Phi, psi and omega in degrees: 000336177061226181288002172273352182273089183293324179299318178297316180298322179293319176300319181294318178301310187299328188289332180254002182289124187290338177283349176247237176259015189303320186294328175291323172296322178292321181295319175298319180297319175295324178292325176293320179299318184287328171296327179284313186224094188295337182294339178303319182310334184281349180282350188237155177292167180302314182270111181264008182311301187300315178303317176303311183294316182295322176290325178297311178301318184296313183296317185299317179297316181298316182288328176292328179289319182294323178297321177278005175062036175255130184242328189295307183298307184292330179293316182291321178299312182298317181299318180292319174307313183295319176298316181292330183285353174300330180298338179275349187090015183290133176231183187298328181291329175293319180294325177295315175291332169301310177311307185298316184294319180293320180296315178297316180298318181291323183294319182289321186294322188256027196294323180298332185252353189286125179220182180302320180304303181299327178293321177295319182292313178308310180296320177296319177298310180297320182297317179300306176312296184297314185297315178296314176305309187288324185290321180293321179295314184294332185277349182279122186274333185280173181290152177288346181195168176224154181255157177205167182252137173286127178252334179216139174226097186254122177274107186263354177197169183302329187246002189227135176231147171253121190246122178248136182234160170246107182287150175291337173209149184303148177254120182279118174210165174265142170308134179102342178282175176225159177232177170247141184234150174238128181248162186292339178289337180225073176303141175071007165260120183252138184239142178281125174225148178256126171304143179262359178229160174293167182301139178252125183293346179265354178098009177278148179205153183223136178235147166253128189232128177249139184284122183266126175307126178081000177280169181248306185293306184302314179300323176298317182297308186300317188267338190240344184303146180204154177309139180105334181299146175253124178253158174241130187238123175278171178295157192278159176226170176088162184220026178295138182203163174239131173268114181292346179259000189252022172097182185293165190229141169248131168241136175233119179237130178251118180052233179284002165303345179297332194307301181291336180285320175300323175300317182289322178300311183295326180291316179298328180297354174292339190252148183282327182239132175220165168294161176288140184234121172249122183248122169257121184244119186238159174201177183287315181242157175310317189289346182272000176277070197290345186240019184297324179307310179298320179297316178294324176298318182293313182301324182296337185251355183221093185305340179286343181263132172236135182239118176248110181278141176229130173233142181297327183242144187284335183231167185268154177282176188298322190284357181284359179300333177281353183220078187297146179287139179264149180255147184293147173290157177301130174100356182247171196290140176275168183283146173249155181248135176145180175277143186306315187297325186281316176303313181296317181286346178298337183264005174124193185264349175059032183298341181268008186252153162285127190247125175238126174241128181220142182149202182294147181306324180289314180294319178298313181294320180290319174294316175299315177303311187294322177294316182297318180294336177278345183123357182292129178299124179302329182291345178262005179258122179250136171204161177286163178302142180267131173278153184274000000 
């Protein structure tokens, strides 16, 4: 029956589900893979804990999509994974060993229930997963990454740095997309970052990086990045966008979630006429609204843009003396105090707007939930995938 065997697909999904015993199964898969192909181990960082979680969630979602008879999203997801994994040096032989290791691991784990029917289902699913990834990688003509040199590293808040690079060659991406970067402080660890400016034909690019508590890569970038560092930047992901013919726009940015929205706004500024854009830019303290000066300069010359600063606290902590609060130019919005979901929905449900939300997963989820509760159509709300 292959992919028509929903019961078999459910068994496979449950085997890798992190809410069950999936993480242990995934650990055994990686051990099996490295035993078959020892060279693969060099593609991954020493600590694989996060990798286990990510792969477990991804496989669970993929099997769930097959159970629900959905093909478009998983095929697109797998193709993007295949293209993206080129940056590690993955080739066809690695996909073959991955296929073998995953099949062997699932068969051992489900040995009590394994029969010809489940075998056909497992082989069909794994062939789909691995085949799409491998095929997409082979079909991609361009290089898997480009390198660049840090030319500026500005600490704009205690936890935020603005990093500007000159790439060795221009990177093709759409405003609103994100990339993965590898920094010299953490080889083989890739972190998602969103360019804060539209594509530059001369190879310039800018990132806004916030130090995440408990993180590894972002604290190093904020505290240690300096001119001369060599970064590696992968091909883009994501699809945040504005349709200039689809009505006015609401943007909600939390901290460095501003970056992709700022790139979209700067791209819109190329046009004389645009839909109205209202941006709510939020942070914990007033001093952490690090890019207000740039936003106000853009708004001052583009009447379609309104910027509303929002801080959770009304005053700054003692350490803020090194990062003075900027005051709004005359005639522009003054800062409001409160949490972004409450402040944004205080003005209504914005149901007539294209809605883009960027920031930490909890803020994005809370803002989306608040807007939907007020009556905003879910299909009009855009955000990048949320990490668990």
